[in-house]
Structures are given as C-alpha cells and as structure tokens.
N, C-alpha and C positions, 0 to 999 in steps of 0.2 A: 526838846532834843538837844543834845550836846555836840557841837563840832570837834572833832578830834583828828588827830595826826598818827599815822602809823610810825612810831619812834623807832622800831627795831623788829626785824622779822627774821627768824631762825628756824631751821629744821630741827624739830625736837624728837622726832622718830620717823620711821618710815611712813609716808603719807600723812604725816602731822606737821603742821606749822605752828609756831608759837608767836603770837604778835604782842607787842606793848603798844599800848594807845595812851596819847598824852593829850591834854585839852589844848586848843588853839589859844584860849585865854582862860584865866582864872585856875580855880583848882576843880579837881574831880569830886563828886560827893562820896562820903564815906559809905561803906557796905559791910554786911555781916556775912558770915560763912554760909555757903550755899546760894548766894546771889547770882543772878545772871544780868546781862545787859542785852538789849535788842541792838542789832547792827542793821541799818539801813543801807543795802547794797545797791551798787551802781545798775543792776538789772532790775531794780524795782521791787526785789523781794526783801523782806524783813525776817531775820533768822536771830535766834537767841543762843547765846554761848555763856557758859559759867565763867565767873571770875575765879582765877586760882591763885591770887596773891594772898599773902597773910592778911586778914582783916585788921585794919589799923595802919597798914602800909600807905603812905601817903604819895607814893610815887606813881607811875603809869598803871593803868589797868592791864591785866595780863590775861589773855585767853590763848587756848590751844584748840586748833580745828582740825579734824580728820577729813581727808578728802574721800567722800564717800564714793563707792563704786556705782552705787544707784542714786547720785546726787540729782535732786530736784532743782538744782541751780545755785543753792546756797553755798555748800562748802566749795564747789568748783570756783564760784566767784571770789570767795575769800582767797583761795590759793593762787589763781590767776590774775586777780585785779588788785589785791592790798599788798602792794609793794612798799618797801620803806619810802616814807614822805607822802604817801597817799592821803587824802582826806576823806572824811565821811562822818555821818551823823550816828550817834548812838543814843539809846534812852539812859535815864538814870537807873541805878541798880533796883531790881526788884528781888524778892525772896520768896520763892515757892517751895523751897526745900530747907526750911529753917532748922538750924541746929539747936535743940533744947538743951541749954547748959546746965540744967539742974539734975540731970541724971548722975549717977554714982561712977558708972564707967561705960565705955563705948567701944563697939565693934565696928570699924569702917572697912567696907569692901568694895573695891573698884574693879571694874573690867574694861580694859582698853582706854578709850578717851574718857570714860567715866571716871577717871583719876581727877580730873579738873575740879569739881567742887569738893571732892573727898580731901584733896590736898589742902584746900582753904581750910577745911574743918580740922585737919590734923594740926595746922599751924596755930588755930585758935584754941583748940583743946590743949596743946602744950603751953600756950601762953597763960592759960588759967589754971594749969596744974591739974587738969583731970586726966586720970589714966585711960588710956585706949590702946588698942592694937589696930594696925593698918594692914590690910592683906591685899596686894595688888596683883591681878592676874592678867596675863597677855599672851598672845600666841608664842612670841620668843622675844629675847631682849631687844632686838632691833626695832620692835613695834611698840616698846613701853616708853612713852612719854615721860619726861621728868625723871627718868632713871638716876641719873648722876644726882640730881638733888635730893632725891628720896635717900639715896645710900650716904649722903654728907649731912642731912639735916641733923639738927639737934635732937630730933627724935628717931634717928635712924635705927635705934635698937628697938623700936616698937614696929618696924616695917618689915613685913614677910613678902617675899616675892615668889610668884607661881606662874611657871611658864609651861605652856601646852609641848614645847619642844624637849622639856625635860621632866619625864613622869616621876622623878623622885621629889619634885617640889610641888607635887598636887596638893590641894586645898583639902585638907582632912576635916572630919567632923569635930576634931579636938579643938579647931579654931573657933567654933561657937561656943564653946564652954557651957555650964549649966545655965540656963536662964535664970535671972533673978529680977524682981520688981524694979531695981534701981538701974537696970542694964538696957542699953539702946543700941539697935544696929542700924547703920546707914549704908544704903548700896546704891550704886550708880553704874551703869554700863548698858550693853545691848540688851535687848528685851529678853532674849532666850537665857542669857547669862543671869539677868536679875530673877527671872521666874524661877530658875534653879536654885539661886541662893535663897530667896524667899521661902521655897517650899522645903529646903532643907532645914531652915531654922524653924519653921512651922513644925516639921516633924519631929524636931528635938524639944518642943515644948514652948518655943518663944510665942507669946500673945501678938496679935495683929497690931495692937497700939504701942508695941516696942520696936517694930519694924517700920523704917522710913525709907522711900524710895523716890528716885527721879529717873523717869525715862528720857532718852535722847530721840527716840525714834519707835514709832509704832509698827507693829506687824502689819501686812496688808489684810484689809478686811474683806470677807466674802461678801460679794453684792449680788449674787444670783437669786437670793430670796428677798431683795429689797421691794417695797411696795410704796406707791404713791401715798403722800398724807398732806394734810393742810396746815399752814401756819396762820393764826388769827392775831393781828397786831393790836394789842389791847387799846392803845391810845387812839387809834382811828377806826378800829373794826374792820380793817381792810383784811381780806382773806387770799393767801398765796398758796399755789399748789406746788409741792415739791415732788418732781417726778423720780421714778425709780433709779434713773441714771444722773440724778442732781443730788447735791448736797443742800441742806438748808441754808448753809452760808451763802452758796452761789445764787439761791433763789432771793434771799434778803439782799444782797448786793445789787442784782439787776433791779429790784423794785425801788433801790434808792434808800433802803433802810440800813443805817450805819450800825455794824457790829465790828469791834476791833478784832483783827486777825493776826496772828504770828505763825505758829507752827503747822496749822492747817491739819494736824494729824490726831488731835485730841490730847496732847500730853503737855500742853503749857498752862491751860486754864485761862488764856487771855480772852477767850470768846464766850465765856459761861454767861449764860442769859437766864434771868428768873422765868420760871414757868408758874402761870396762874391757874390753868386748867389743863388736864390731859396728863398721860403717862409717857414720858420719854423711853426710848429704847437706847439706853446708855452705852455708848461705844467708846468713850474716852477713857484714858488711862490716868487722868489726873485726879478725879474724885475718888475717895474711899467708898467701899461697900456700903457703908452706913450713909454716906452723902447722896449715893445713887438712890437708895432705898427710900430716902425723904423726897426725891423727885422735886426738889426746889430749883435745880438749876439743869440747864440743857446746853450741851456742847454743839452748836449748829455746824461746826466744820466737819463733824464726823458721824454725830448720833442721828437716830431717826425717831419714829413714834410708834408706840405699841397701840395707841387709840387713833381713830381716824384723824383727829386734830391735836394740836397743841396750841394754846393761847399764850403768848409771850409778852412779858412786861417791858414792851418796847413803844 
C-alpha cells in the first residue's frame, strides 16, 4: 500500500468531488489508461476509483467520486472525510479496463461519473495519434464532471456532449457508425446506461469482442430464489455451508479462509477464485459470457452454485 495525502479537493460537478492524491514520500507508480486504485477509507471500507489523469502524467493521482444517494459508506466517506491534507492508504494502480492500443479507431462513451476512465483513455489516444470520438452523456451540464476540461482539451473537437435536459443533444445511432473489424467501443457509466449502449451497438452489428465496458455498480440481485449450497476447500477438505441469506464471501470470512474483497458487488474481479469442481451460478458483471461458460472462476461476493457444492482452489 502507498501512503498519500489529499493535495487538493474541489467540487467538479453537482455531488461530485475531485481529489488529487500525492505521495507522502517518493513517487507514485505509473499507470495505463483505464486503471483504478483502491482507497482504504477510515471507516474500514476499501473502494475502487478510476484514475482520470493523462497516462504518463507524473503529478498527483486524480480521481472523481460521485456521492451516491444509496451509498454503502464508500462515497459518503470520501465526500465527508477526505478533506485537503487528509492522509490515507491506496493500492498501486491496477487495470481491469485495459485500452487496446492496436485498434484503428475508437468510440468512447461515458455516462455521468463514468467519464473518469474514459477521460484517461481520450488523453492516451490523443497522445498516440489514434482517431476517436468521445460521447459524454449526463442529466444536465451541472452534473457533468470535467465539462470545462473536455471543452478546452486539445481533443475538444472530438468531444460530443449529450444532456437529458436538452433533447436536441440526444445520442443518435449515427454516433456508432458502421462497425468495422478495426474499431473498438469503450463504455462506462451507470448499469442501465451501459446496457442501453451495449444493446444499441449490438443491434447495429458490433461484435461482442469489439465492445469493452466497466461497471461502477451492480443492480440489486433478486434473492428470493436463493438456495443453500456447500463450499469445499480443496487444500483442507473442509466443507462450509452457504445459507440462502448469506454470500459465499461472508461464509469464507467467518471460517477464516482469506479471499480478497473490494467492491462486494461482482464488478471488480478482485475476489475471483478458481473452481475445481461444480458449476457456479455466475452473478458477477466482471467476467465475459465466454469466461462464465468456462466455469473456471467464481465470484464469492455475489455468485452462488447451480450444483449442490463447489470445490474451490483455496
């Protein structure tokens, strides 16, 4: 972990705070577009936030955080506790939303706070001379973070703004253009927004491997059909029962079996655990459909079992 200080704190939009984090000593590790860091917050929670700097920038890390109306404690702690001068621990950057720099052209689409990783991608694509267009969708200009920066950036002519408050700025099908093998779509934002964008692209002929996404939050899962199942720990043979009202992660933690956790919603991939036997009921949003069909990895924070038991490589 890296000890850092909040070097600056500004309001970036309605309910959005932008923080710059500088190291207490030494330099911060470099990062690639799409990377995030884990923040260890004072209330004991760990939360992930995307870096929105230009990759290659050797200044402080920059993040922007939306205060969620239904916060589970993470965004609330960032807004209330991380004042200028506050210190905290962060992880080195990790990238689960990697930008493939070999494509011919790019369509970047962001909804709300989903602009954070997309902004870093725009800076990177501009730096390496790749053609792209960036479509930023928000409820209204007051809720659009980085609006001033986007309209004054060196790639401002590639930015298109869409606001619900102004129907004339709606995102039309023309934005997607005709798909081609060398074109890639990167999208980030609220779950419903992303599902809409991905479906529209698919309806227009984009292949699944051309579409890349990162979820910030998962929709609530229905639990009324949950059934108990067993977890077998391969290294010890221990069998643990997961109740209908429990998650596998909760049961593992109570038994002293360590599995790293972060988002606890199935969107970050931190807790993915190898499966040796059994068929998971995949409920995470991190793995692709192909990865889920392989049944090689299980997300204990949210997924369950189709078979009576799962044997985990733990």
